[in-house]
VOPAGU-2260 file (C-alpha; in pm, 1 decimal, decimal comma):
REM VOPAGU-2260
SITE   aa  ch    i         X         Y         Z
SITE  MET   A    0       0,0       0,0       0,0
SITE  LEU   A    1     112,7     354,3     -79,3
SITE  ASN   A    2      42,8     621,5     181,0
SITE  ILE   A    3      94,8     991,5     114,5
SITE  HIS   A    4      44,3    1212,6     421,7
SITE  GLN   A    5      34,5    1593,9     422,5
SITE  LEU   A    6     290,5    1625,9     143,6
SITE  SER   A    7     391,8    1978,3      39,2
SITE  ILE   A    8     655,9    2107,9    -199,0
SITE  SER   A    9     752,4    2448,5    -332,2
SITE  PHE   A   10    1000,8    2584,2    -584,9
SITE  ASP   A   11    1151,6    2934,0    -552,0
SITE  LYS   A   12     907,1    3011,3    -268,5
SITE  LYS   A   13     610,2    2923,6    -489,6
SITE  THR   A   14     389,5    2647,5    -349,1
SITE  ILE   A   15     334,4    2371,4    -604,6
SITE  LEU   A   16     157,5    2114,9    -385,8
SITE  SER   A   17       8,2    2167,3     -40,7
SITE  ASP   A   18    -107,2    1914,2     219,9
SITE  ILE   A   19    -157,9    1621,5     -20,7
SITE  SER   A   20    -285,0    1303,5     147,7
SITE  PHE   A   21    -421,5     977,2       4,7
SITE  GLU   A   22    -385,4     599,4      14,2
SITE  LEU   A   23    -349,7     357,5    -275,8
SITE  GLN   A   24    -428,0      -5,2    -202,8
SITE  LYS   A   25    -229,5    -301,6    -336,3
SITE  GLY   A   26    -326,0    -373,9    -697,2
SITE  GLN   A   27    -522,3     -51,1    -743,3
SITE  ILE   A   28    -470,9     173,5   -1046,0
SITE  ALA   A   29    -499,5     546,1    -985,9
SITE  CYS   A   30    -493,7     844,6   -1217,9
SITE  LEU   A   31    -390,0    1197,2   -1127,8
SITE  LEU   A   32    -604,8    1437,9   -1324,4
SITE  GLY   A   33    -585,5    1812,6   -1361,4
SITE  ALA   A   34    -498,7    2102,9   -1586,5
SITE  SER   A   35    -146,0    2150,1   -1717,4
SITE  GLY   A   36      82,8    2291,4   -1450,5
SITE  CYS   A   37    -134,4    2183,1   -1156,0
SITE  GLY   A   38     141,2    1969,5   -1000,6
SITE  LYS   A   39      48,6    1619,1   -1119,1
SITE  THR   A   40     394,2    1533,8   -1253,0
SITE  THR   A   41     564,2    1697,6    -954,3
SITE  LEU   A   42     370,8    1464,3    -723,7
SITE  LEU   A   43     473,0    1166,8    -935,4
SITE  ARG   A   44     838,5    1277,7    -919,3
SITE  CYS   A   45     818,0    1310,8    -540,2
SITE  ILE   A   46     692,2     952,3    -512,3
SITE  ALA   A   47     962,5     829,9    -751,8
SITE  GLY   A   48    1237,5    1010,8    -559,9
SITE  PHE   A   49    1330,2    1260,9    -831,4
SITE  GLU   A   50    1208,2    1554,0    -618,5
SITE  THR   A   51    1225,3    1598,5    -240,7
SITE  PRO   A   52     913,1    1736,0     -67,7
SITE  ASP   A   53     937,3    2011,0     192,0
SITE  THR   A   54     710,0    1838,3     442,6
SITE  GLY   A   55     494,5    1529,7     482,8
SITE  SER   A   56     563,7    1161,0     438,6
SITE  ILE   A   57     559,8     890,4     171,8
SITE  THR   A   58     531,8     525,1     275,7
SITE  LEU   A   59     524,3     221,4      45,7
SITE  ASP   A   60     441,8    -121,1     186,9
SITE  GLY   A   61     529,8       1,9     535,8
SITE  GLN   A   62     870,6     139,2     433,4
SITE  ALA   A   63     937,0     512,0     459,5
SITE  LEU   A   64    1044,5     664,2     128,9
SITE  PHE   A   65    1033,2    1014,8     274,3
SITE  ASP   A   66     955,8    1115,2     631,9
SITE  GLY   A   67    1056,1    1477,8     660,9
SITE  LYS   A   68    1397,6    1382,3     798,2
SITE  GLY   A   69    1541,0    1207,3     496,4
SITE  ALA   A   70    1458,5    1055,4     159,6
SITE  MET   A   71    1535,1     708,3      28,5
SITE  PRO   A   72    1732,6     723,6    -301,0
SITE  ALA   A   73    1519,6     667,4    -610,9
SITE  HIS   A   74    1702,8     348,2    -713,3
SITE  ARG   A   75    1615,7     178,8    -380,7
SITE  ARG   A   76    1243,0     253,7    -382,6
SITE  HIS   A   77    1136,3     -51,3    -585,4
SITE  ILE   A   78     927,8     168,0    -815,1
SITE  GLY   A   79     896,6     130,2   -1193,3
SITE  MET   A   80     869,5     438,4   -1412,9
SITE  VAL   A   81     718,8     477,2   -1760,3
SITE  PHE   A   82     792,3     808,5   -1927,7
SITE  GLN   A   83     604,2    1009,7   -2188,2
SITE  ASP   A   84     885,3     968,2   -2442,5
SITE  TYR   A   85     935,5     595,3   -2360,5
SITE  ALA   A   86    1305,9     651,4   -2263,5
SITE  LEU   A   87    1422,9     325,6   -2421,2
SITE  PHE   A   88    1797,2     291,0   -2469,8
SITE  PRO   A   89    1848,1     328,6   -2846,3
SITE  HIS   A   90    2168,6     121,4   -2853,8
SITE  LEU   A   91    2008,8    -178,7   -2678,4
SITE  THR   A   92    1779,0    -440,8   -2826,5
SITE  VAL   A   93    1425,9    -488,9   -2696,8
SITE  ALA   A   94    1544,7    -783,8   -2487,1
SITE  ASP   A   95    1836,9    -590,0   -2340,8
SITE  ASN   A   96    1611,8    -292,2   -2261,7
SITE  ILE   A   97    1376,4    -518,3   -2065,8
SITE  ALA   A   98    1669,0    -690,0   -1890,2
SITE  PHE   A   99    1828,9    -359,0   -1788,7
SITE  GLY   A  100    1679,0    -361,4   -1438,0
SITE  LEU   A  101    1740,1    -731,5   -1377,2
SITE  SER   A  102    2110,6    -717,3   -1286,5
SITE  ASN   A  103    2042,5    -898,7    -957,8
SITE  MET   A  104    1941,9   -1211,6   -1154,6
SITE  ASP   A  105    2168,1   -1461,6   -1324,9
SITE  LYS   A  106    2165,5   -1478,2   -1704,4
SITE  SER   A  107    1923,4   -1768,7   -1731,5
SITE  ALA   A  108    1675,1   -1607,7   -1490,5
SITE  GLN   A  109    1705,7   -1279,3   -1681,4
SITE  ALA   A  110    1633,7   -1451,2   -2012,2
SITE  ALA   A  111    1330,2   -1629,6   -1867,1
SITE  ARG   A  112    1189,0   -1306,8   -1725,7
SITE  VAL   A  113    1245,4   -1121,3   -2054,7
SITE  ASP   A  114    1064,7   -1397,1   -2244,9
SITE  GLU   A  115     778,9   -1382,4   -1994,2
SITE  MET   A  116     745,6   -1005,8   -2039,1
SITE  LEU   A  117     757,2   -1029,1   -2418,7
SITE  SER   A  118     484,7   -1292,8   -2417,2
SITE  LEU   A  119     263,0   -1058,2   -2214,0
SITE  ILE   A  120     270,4    -804,1   -2497,3
SITE  ASP   A  121     289,8   -1060,3   -2780,2
SITE  MET   A  122     622,1    -923,3   -2906,3
SITE  GLN   A  123     843,2   -1231,3   -2889,3
SITE  SER   A  124     947,0   -1186,4   -3253,0
SITE  TYR   A  125    1085,1    -836,1   -3173,9
SITE  LYS   A  126    1329,0    -962,5   -2913,6
SITE  ASN   A  127    1637,9    -861,6   -3112,3
SITE  SER   A  128    1493,3    -545,1   -3266,1
SITE  TYR   A  129    1607,3    -195,6   -3171,8
SITE  PRO   A  130    1375,7      85,9   -3055,3
SITE  HIS   A  131    1397,8     277,9   -3383,5
SITE  GLU   A  132    1256,5     -27,4   -3561,9
SITE  LEU   A  133     937,7     -21,3   -3350,8
SITE  SER   A  134     618,6     182,3   -3379,1
SITE  GLY   A  135     522,0     424,7   -3101,9
SITE  GLY   A  136     273,8     177,9   -2957,0
SITE  GLN   A  137     530,5    -101,8   -2958,5
SITE  GLN   A  138     787,4     119,2   -2788,2
SITE  GLN   A  139     537,8     205,8   -2516,2
SITE  ARG   A  140     458,1    -162,6   -2459,4
SITE  VAL   A  141     828,6    -239,0   -2422,7
SITE  ALA   A  142     870,6      54,7   -2183,5
SITE  LEU   A  143     586,3     -78,5   -1968,3
SITE  VAL   A  144     714,0    -435,6   -1941,8
SITE  ARG   A  145    1066,1    -303,1   -1874,6
SITE  ALA   A  146     914,6    -125,2   -1572,8
SITE  LEU   A  147     726,4    -443,3   -1470,1
SITE  ALA   A  148    1016,8    -684,4   -1518,0
SITE  PRO   A  149    1185,8    -626,6   -1176,6
SITE  ARG   A  150     849,2    -688,7   -1003,0
SITE  PRO   A  151     813,9    -339,9    -853,7
SITE  SER   A  152     574,5    -254,9    -571,2
SITE  LEU   A  153     445,8      42,4    -768,7
SITE  VAL   A  154     453,7     164,2   -1129,7
SITE  LEU   A  155     435,4     534,8   -1215,8
SITE  LEU   A  156     327,2     642,4   -1564,3
SITE  ASP   A  157     372,9    1003,0   -1677,3
SITE  GLU   A  158     124,8    1072,8   -1962,2
SITE  PRO   A  159     233,0     749,8   -2135,4
SITE  PHE   A  160     -10,8     778,8   -2428,3
SITE  SER   A  161      23,4    1147,2   -2514,1
SITE  ASN   A  162     243,3    1082,8   -2819,9
SITE  LEU   A  163       2,6     829,9   -2970,5
SITE  ASP   A  164    -300,0     877,6   -3195,4
SITE  VAL   A  165    -649,5     857,4   -3044,4
SITE  GLU   A  166    -738,6     507,3   -3164,7
SITE  LEU   A  167    -408,8     360,7   -3043,1
SITE  ARG   A  168    -439,0     541,5   -2710,0
SITE  THR   A  169    -776,5     378,4   -2647,5
SITE  SER   A  170    -662,1      24,9   -2727,2
SITE  LEU   A  171    -328,5      61,3   -2550,2
SITE  SER   A  172    -483,2     199,6   -2232,3
SITE  LYS   A  173    -697,8    -113,6   -2208,2
SITE  GLU   A  174    -392,5    -330,5   -2266,1
SITE  VAL   A  175    -192,8    -144,5   -2000,3
SITE  ARG   A  176    -471,3    -195,5   -1747,1
SITE  ARG   A  177    -479,2    -567,5   -1832,4
SITE  LEU   A  178    -101,6    -596,2   -1790,8
SITE  LEU   A  179     -99,7    -414,7   -1457,3
SITE  ASN   A  180    -386,4    -629,1   -1328,6
SITE  SER   A  181    -213,8    -947,7   -1443,9
SITE  GLN   A  182      88,8    -858,4   -1233,2
SITE  ASN   A  183    -122,8    -736,7    -936,7
SITE  VAL   A  184      87,9    -423,2    -919,0
SITE  SER   A  185     -29,7     -83,3    -799,7
SITE  ALA   A  186       6,6     204,4   -1043,3
SITE  ILE   A  187     -40,2     580,3   -1065,6
SITE  MET   A  188     -79,7     743,5   -1405,7
SITE  VAL   A  189     -68,3    1115,0   -1479,0
SITE  THR   A  190    -303,1    1235,4   -1752,0
SITE  HIS   A  191    -504,9    1540,8   -1852,0
SITE  ASP   A  192    -752,5    1324,4   -2047,4
SITE  GLN   A  193   -1067,7    1257,4   -1843,2
SITE  ALA   A  194   -1191,6     972,2   -2062,3
SITE  GLU   A  195    -851,6     804,7   -2035,5
SITE  ALA   A  196    -850,1     842,6   -1657,1
SITE  PHE   A  197   -1203,5     707,2   -1618,1
SITE  ALA   A  198   -1128,9     407,8   -1841,9
SITE  MET   A  199    -802,1     319,6   -1668,2
SITE  ALA   A  200    -847,2     397,6   -1302,3
SITE  ASP   A  201   -1001,4     238,2    -996,3
SITE  VAL   A  202    -954,3     572,0    -822,4
SITE  VAL   A  203    -891,7     923,2    -955,5
SITE  GLY   A  204    -721,7    1214,5    -781,8
SITE  MET   A  205    -817,9    1558,5    -913,9
SITE  ILE   A  206    -556,6    1828,3    -843,8
SITE  ALA   A  207    -615,0    2202,6    -874,1
SITE  ASP   A  208    -459,4    2506,7    -707,3
SITE  GLY   A  209    -189,8    2283,9    -557,2
SITE  LYS   A  210    -441,8    2079,3    -359,6
SITE  LEU   A  211    -596,6    1736,9    -396,4
SITE  GLN   A  212    -958,2    1836,9    -451,9
SITE  GLN   A  213   -1095,7    1481,6    -443,2
SITE  TRP   A  214    -961,4    1125,7    -428,5
SITE  ASP   A  215   -1240,1     886,7    -520,9
SITE  THR   A  216   -1382,4     650,2    -780,5
SITE  PRO   A  217   -1448,7     787,0   -1130,4
SITE  THR   A  218   -1823,1     748,0   -1069,1
SITE  ALA   A  219   -1804,9     951,8    -748,4
SITE  LEU   A  220   -1608,0    1232,8    -912,5
SITE  TYR   A  221   -1867,0    1256,7   -1187,3
SITE  HIS   A  222   -2188,8    1219,6    -986,6
SITE  THR   A  223   -2087,8    1350,5    -642,0
SITE  PRO   A  224   -1806,5    1604,5    -686,2
SITE  ALA   A  225   -1664,3    1726,9    -355,2
SITE  THR   A  226   -1600,1    2085,0    -464,4
SITE  GLU   A  227   -1711,9    2333,4    -727,4
SITE  THR   A  228   -1367,0    2300,9    -883,4
SITE  VAL   A  229   -1420,8    1927,6    -940,4
SITE  ALA   A  230   -1776,1    1984,0   -1065,2
SITE  ARG   A  231   -1659,5    2237,8   -1324,2
SITE  PHE   A  232   -1358,0    2031,9   -1435,4
SITE  ILE   A  233   -1510,8    1684,7   -1461,3
SITE  GLY   A  234   -1748,6    1623,9   -1748,8
SITE  GLU   A  235   -1997,8    1880,7   -1874,2
SITE  GLY   A  236   -2277,9    2055,3   -1694,9
SITE  VAL   A  237   -2394,5    2375,7   -1527,7
SITE  LEU   A  238   -2408,8    2482,7   -1163,0
SITE  ILE   A  239   -2705,0    2671,6   -1020,5
SITE  ASP   A  240   -2774,2    2804,6    -670,4
SITE  ILE   A  241   -3004,7    2614,6    -435,6
SITE  GLN   A  242   -3234,9    2788,4    -190,5
SITE  HIS   A  243   -3468,6    2636,2      67,8
SITE  GLY   A  244   -3365,0    2285,6     -25,5
SITE  GLY   A  245   -3496,4    1966,4     129,8
SITE  GLU   A  246   -3660,9    1632,4      61,2
SITE  HIS   A  247   -3948,3    1796,2    -128,5
SITE  GLY   A  248   -3733,3    2001,4    -365,1
SITE  PHE   A  249   -3563,9    2339,1    -383,6
SITE  ASP   A  250   -3602,8    2691,1    -517,1
SITE  SER   A  251   -3379,3    2793,6    -805,8
SITE  ILE   A  252   -3337,1    3040,3   -1087,7
SITE  PHE   A  253   -3586,1    2819,8   -1275,0
SITE  GLY   A  254   -3842,1    2834,5    -994,5
SITE  ARG   A  255   -3938,8    2544,2    -772,4
SITE  ILE   A  256   -3786,4    2210,0    -875,8
SITE  ASN   A  257   -3939,1    1909,4    -705,6
SITE  LEU   A  258   -3626,4    1697,6    -674,2
SITE  PRO   A  259   -3502,6    1603,4    -325,7
SITE  VAL   A  260   -3172,9    1757,4    -211,4
SITE  PRO   A  261   -2989,4    1761,4     122,0
SITE  PRO   A  262   -3096,6    2057,0     341,9
SITE  HIS   A  263   -2738,1    2187,4     357,5
SITE  ALA   A  264   -2684,9    2186,0     -21,5
SITE  THR   A  265   -2602,8    2522,9    -180,1
SITE  LYS   A  266   -2535,1    2425,0    -541,7
SITE  ALA   A  267   -2699,1    2189,3    -791,0
SITE  LEU   A  268   -2496,3    2035,1   -1071,1
SITE  ILE   A  269   -2706,2    1961,1   -1378,7
SITE  ARG   A  270   -2550,9    1720,6   -1629,9
SITE  PRO   A  271   -2660,8    1719,4   -1997,8
SITE  HIS   A  272   -2819,7    1374,3   -1968,6
SITE  ASP   A  273   -3034,8    1497,2   -1676,3
SITE  VAL   A  274   -3216,2    1753,9   -1893,0
SITE  LYS   A  275   -3504,7    1605,9   -2096,1
SITE  PRO   A  276   -3795,9    1730,6   -2306,9
SITE  PHE   A  277   -4087,3    1820,5   -2078,4
SITE  LYS   A  278   -4358,7    1557,7   -2029,3
SITE  ALA   A  279   -4675,2    1671,7   -1855,5
SITE  ASP   A  280   -4752,0    1326,7   -1711,7
SITE  ARG   A  281   -4410,0    1304,4   -1547,6
SITE  ASP   A  282   -4259,1    1646,7   -1485,6
SITE  THR   A  283   -4387,7    1909,6   -1241,2
SITE  HIS   A  284   -4178,0    2199,2   -1366,7
SITE  ALA   A  285   -4129,7    2329,9   -1720,2
SITE  ILE   A  286   -3845,2    2544,0   -1849,1
SITE  ASP   A  287   -3885,5    2729,9   -2176,9
SITE  ALA   A  288   -3562,9    2737,7   -2377,1
SITE  THR   A  289   -3418,5    2805,0   -2720,5
SITE  VAL   A  290   -3143,3    2604,3   -2890,4
SITE  SER   A  291   -2845,6    2841,2   -2917,8
SITE  ASP   A  292   -2582,7    2587,3   -3023,0
SITE  ARG   A  293   -2544,8    2217,3   -3095,9
SITE  ASP   A  294   -2262,0    1967,2   -3129,0
SITE  PHE   A  295   -2286,8    1629,7   -3300,1
SITE  ARG   A  296   -2111,3    1365,0   -3087,9
SITE  GLY   A  297   -2167,2    1058,2   -3305,6
SITE  GLY   A  298   -2414,3     869,6   -3086,6
SITE  ASN   A  299   -2582,6    1181,7   -2955,4
SITE  TRP   A  300   -2635,5    1555,6   -2992,5
SITE  LEU   A  301   -2526,7    1802,9   -2726,0
SITE  TYR   A  302   -2749,1    2110,1   -2723,4
SITE  THR   A  303   -2678,3    2442,2   -2556,0
SITE  LEU   A  304   -3007,9    2590,7   -2442,0
SITE  SER   A  305   -3071,9    2955,9   -2363,1
SITE  THR   A  306   -3351,9    3022,7   -2114,5
SITE  ASN   A  307   -3546,4    3339,2   -2036,9
SITE  THR   A  308   -3369,9    3353,9   -1698,0
SITE  GLY   A  309   -3033,9    3411,4   -1866,7
SITE  GLN   A  310   -2904,8    3077,2   -1734,5
SITE  THR   A  311   -2791,7    2828,8   -2000,0
SITE  LEU   A  312   -2850,1    2455,1   -1983,6
SITE  LEU   A  313   -2692,3    2164,2   -2167,0
SITE  MET   A  314   -2906,6    1878,6   -2296,5
SITE  GLN   A  315   -2789,4    1549,7   -2441,7
SITE  SER   A  316   -3015,5    1367,6   -2686,1
SITE  SER   A  317   -2935,0    1010,2   -2785,8
SITE  LEU   A  318   -2977,4     909,6   -3149,2
SITE  ALA   A  319   -3089,4     567,2   -3029,5
SITE  ALA   A  320   -3393,1     724,8   -2862,0
SITE  ASN   A  321   -3459,5    1004,6   -3109,2
SITE  HIS   A  322   -3331,0    1028,0   -3466,6
SITE  ASP   A  323   -3472,4    1379,7   -3510,6
SITE  SER   A  324   -3237,8    1664,6   -3426,7
SITE  HIS   A  325   -3321,1    2012,6   -3306,1
SITE  GLN   A  326   -3200,6    2311,9   -3505,1
SITE  ILE   A  327   -3044,7    2630,5   -3373,2
SITE  GLY   A  328   -3330,2    2867,4   -3294,5
SITE  ASP   A  329   -3580,8    2592,8   -3211,8
SITE  ALA   A  330   -3800,6    2658,6   -2907,5
SITE  LEU   A  331   -3813,8    2374,2   -2654,3
SITE  THR   A  332   -3975,0    2307,1   -2321,0
SITE  VAL   A  333   -3752,6    2096,5   -2096,7
SITE  ALA   A  334   -3737,8    1961,1   -1743,7
SITE  ILE   A  335   -3455,9    1871,1   -1507,2
SITE  ARG   A  336   -3487,5    1506,6   -1404,1
SITE  ARG   A  337   -3190,9    1474,4   -1165,1
SITE  VAL   A  338   -2924,4    1688,3    -996,3
SITE  SER   A  339   -2605,2    1631,7    -800,9
SITE  THR   A  340   -2549,0    1866,1    -507,8
SITE  LEU   A  341   -2264,3    2043,6    -334,4
C-alpha cells in the first residue's frame, strides 16, 4: 500500500503542492487528473524520488520513502517508471532494454523473465529489434514491461499515451490496465484526459490550485463532486444556486424544482443527460428554452439551451432514442430530471 500524508513542496518560494494526502491499495490503479501545470507530474516525481518534498511523508508497503527527515534514493524505492517519451535505450535491443533492471538475476533467470514479459505483450518476434525499428505503440509496450520486469511494488506512468493517436491510445490503455492487473501491481498514471482516466483507473485524484480536490472513484467524481472546482472540471454541466432545499425540492433560478436535495446543499450540478424534453404526465416543472448551439457527438447531440432567466442549460439527446435533431433557434420546453449537489 502507498500512503501519502500531508505532502507539500515548493520551488523558488512558490507552493506547487500543499497538504496532499491519500492511500493507494495493493493492486489498485490510480490516475492523477488536472490542468497543465497543476502539479500532477511533480507529485509523481516526489513519489519516484526525483524531487524531495518540503514536508509530509511517503510510505510504500510500510517502508518510509520520505519522512521529513530524509529521503530514500530513487534506485532503492522498488518503483517502476514509464515516461512520456518511452526513454528506451536506443543502442540496446528490446530484450536488453527489458533486462536492464534485472542485474540482480543470473543470465538464465534474466532470459526467462524477458521472455515472460515479451509474451505478455505478444512481441516475442521483436526480441532482437532496436527501438527505432518499432512503432510508437510497440515502444510504449516495451517501456511498460521493462518497468514491470523487476516486479516493482508500484509503477508510475507520466502521460504514457500522449504521443500516440487517439485510436491507439484507447486500445493501448486497455492493454496497459490488463497488464498491470495481471501482475497485481499498484500504479499511478498522470493524464489530462478525463476519458482516459475514467477508463483506466479504480480511483482518480483531481488536483487544482496545488491541492488534492478529491480522491475517489471515477463514478463519485462525476456524480458527487466534492467541490465546485471538481464539478466544473469533470465532465460537462452547469451549476445553479439552491435555496430552501430539502426532501421535497428546492427553489432555483428556474423556480421550484421538485427533486429532493440535502438541506445543507447550496449548489446543484445539472448534467446534460439529466435535462429532458418536458412531459406533462411526469414532470412538475417546465423550463422554456431556445437552442443556441449544438454539437454532433456521433451517438448523440449536445445542445446548448438559452432560457429566459439568462441561465444556459446543456441537454444530451441520444440518437438511439430520437433520430430527429433540433435546429439552432428551435423553441423547446424541458425539465430537469436529476441533480447532483454540493
